[in-house]
N, C-alpha and C positions, 0 to 999 in steps of 0.2 A: 427572694433567696434563690440562688442557682442550684440546680439539681446536681447531685454527685456525678451523674453520667456526663453532664455538660462540662463540668470541671475536668474530668478525665480527658474528654475530647480536646479541650483547650490546651492541655499540657503536652499533647502529642507533638513530637518533633517532626521536622520536615523529613528527616531520614526515616523515621518510623512510618510516616505516611507514604513515603516513596516506596518503601519495601512492601507495604500492603498493596499499593497499586500495582507494582511490578509482579507481585505474586499471582495476580489475576491475568495479566497480559503484558507483553512488551510495549514499551513506548520509546520514541526518540527522545533525545535529551531536550530538544526544544519543547516538545509536547508536555513532557513531565515538568519542565520548568514552568510552563504556563499554568499547568494544573496546580502546582504548589503556590504560585503567585496568586491565583484566583482563590485559593484556600486561605490566603492571608498571611503566609509565612514571609519573613523578612528576606531580602535579597541575599544577605551574607549567609544566612542559614541554608537557603536554597542552594547556593553555589557550593558550600561545604558538603551538603548532602549529595549533590551530583558528583562531586569529586570523589567522595568515598565510594559511591556506587560504581563509578568507572574503575576505580582502583581494585575493587573486589570483583569486577567483571559482571556485575548485575545489570549494568547499563552499558550497552555496546551498540553504537549507531551502525557499525558495519554489519553486525549480525542482524539487527533490526531491519536494515535496508535489504539485505539478502532475503530475509523471510518475507518481507512485503513484495519484493519482485517475484519470488517464487509463487506466492499466493495469487498475484495478478495474472501470472502466466497460466497457472492451473485453472483460472476462471476465464481463460481465453481473451485476455486483453492484449493490445498491441503496444509497441514501444512508446509511441507518442503519449498514450494514456498513462503509462507507467511513469514516464518523465514528468508529466503534469502533476500527478499525485505526489510524487516524491519531492518535487520542487516546492509544493505547498507545505511540506514538512521541513523545508530547508536542507534536504539531503541531496548531495550531488551524485548524479548517476550518468553513465554514458552507455551508448549502445553496446559496446563491447562487454560490459558487465552483464547487461541484460541477456545478450546472446550467449554468454558463457553459461548462465543459469538455464537458458532455454536448451542448450546442448545437454546439460546434466539431466534435465527432465525429459529430454527427447521430444520437445514440443516446439519445433521451429515455427516461425511466423507463417511460412507457407503451409505447413501441416495444419496449423490451427485455422487458417483461412479456408482450407479445403474442408475441414470438419464443419465449420460454420456454414459454408455454402451448401453442403449436403443437407444439413439440418433445416436450413431456411428454404431450400428447394422443396422439401417435403411439406414444410409448414405452409408455403405459399403455392402449392401445386395447382390451385384453382384460379390463380391470377395470371393474366396474360404475360408473355415473356418479357416485354420491355419494362412493364411495371414491376415485375418480380425482380429484374436486374437492378432497377433503381432502389427498391427496398433493401435488397441485400447489400448493395454498395453503401447506402446510407447507414445501415446497421454496422457494417465493418468499419467505416470511417469514424463513427461515433465511439467505437471501441479502441480507436487509436492505431489502426493499421494504415499503411501507406497506400495512396491511391494507385500508384503504378504497380505495386505488388499485387493488389487486389485485381486490377485489370488483367495483368499477365496470367494470374491463376484462374480467373473467371473464364478467360478465353479457352483455356485448356480443358 
């Protein structure tokens, strides 16, 4: 025999489950759709739930995208990294959008690179100069910054 709690969970609609998920954090449409699909909801019910959520502005890919970009910028990531992460979620983004948010936050790529270089110079103070430079370049490249921008700022 099925427990009453199990029966209640089974009768939950895709819309109710979506609202519960969105009450904890924002999701992109694609991610939410995957979560609902993995939970076993039918495609028609999922699409109807997503449409309802968009109509009520509970699900907004533009807002989600801007929040993600802002979060990455505040954690000192470069544009290439941000592009890669948002492409993974099927969200189109261009450098202009990222740079506009950088301007709002007053965290230009150059400023962020300078901050990271200062921190890493302190962290790697006991390492020889060439090795230190390589470590810093590798770190900045892995965070999605452009090589030529890094090189220009590092020389200054």
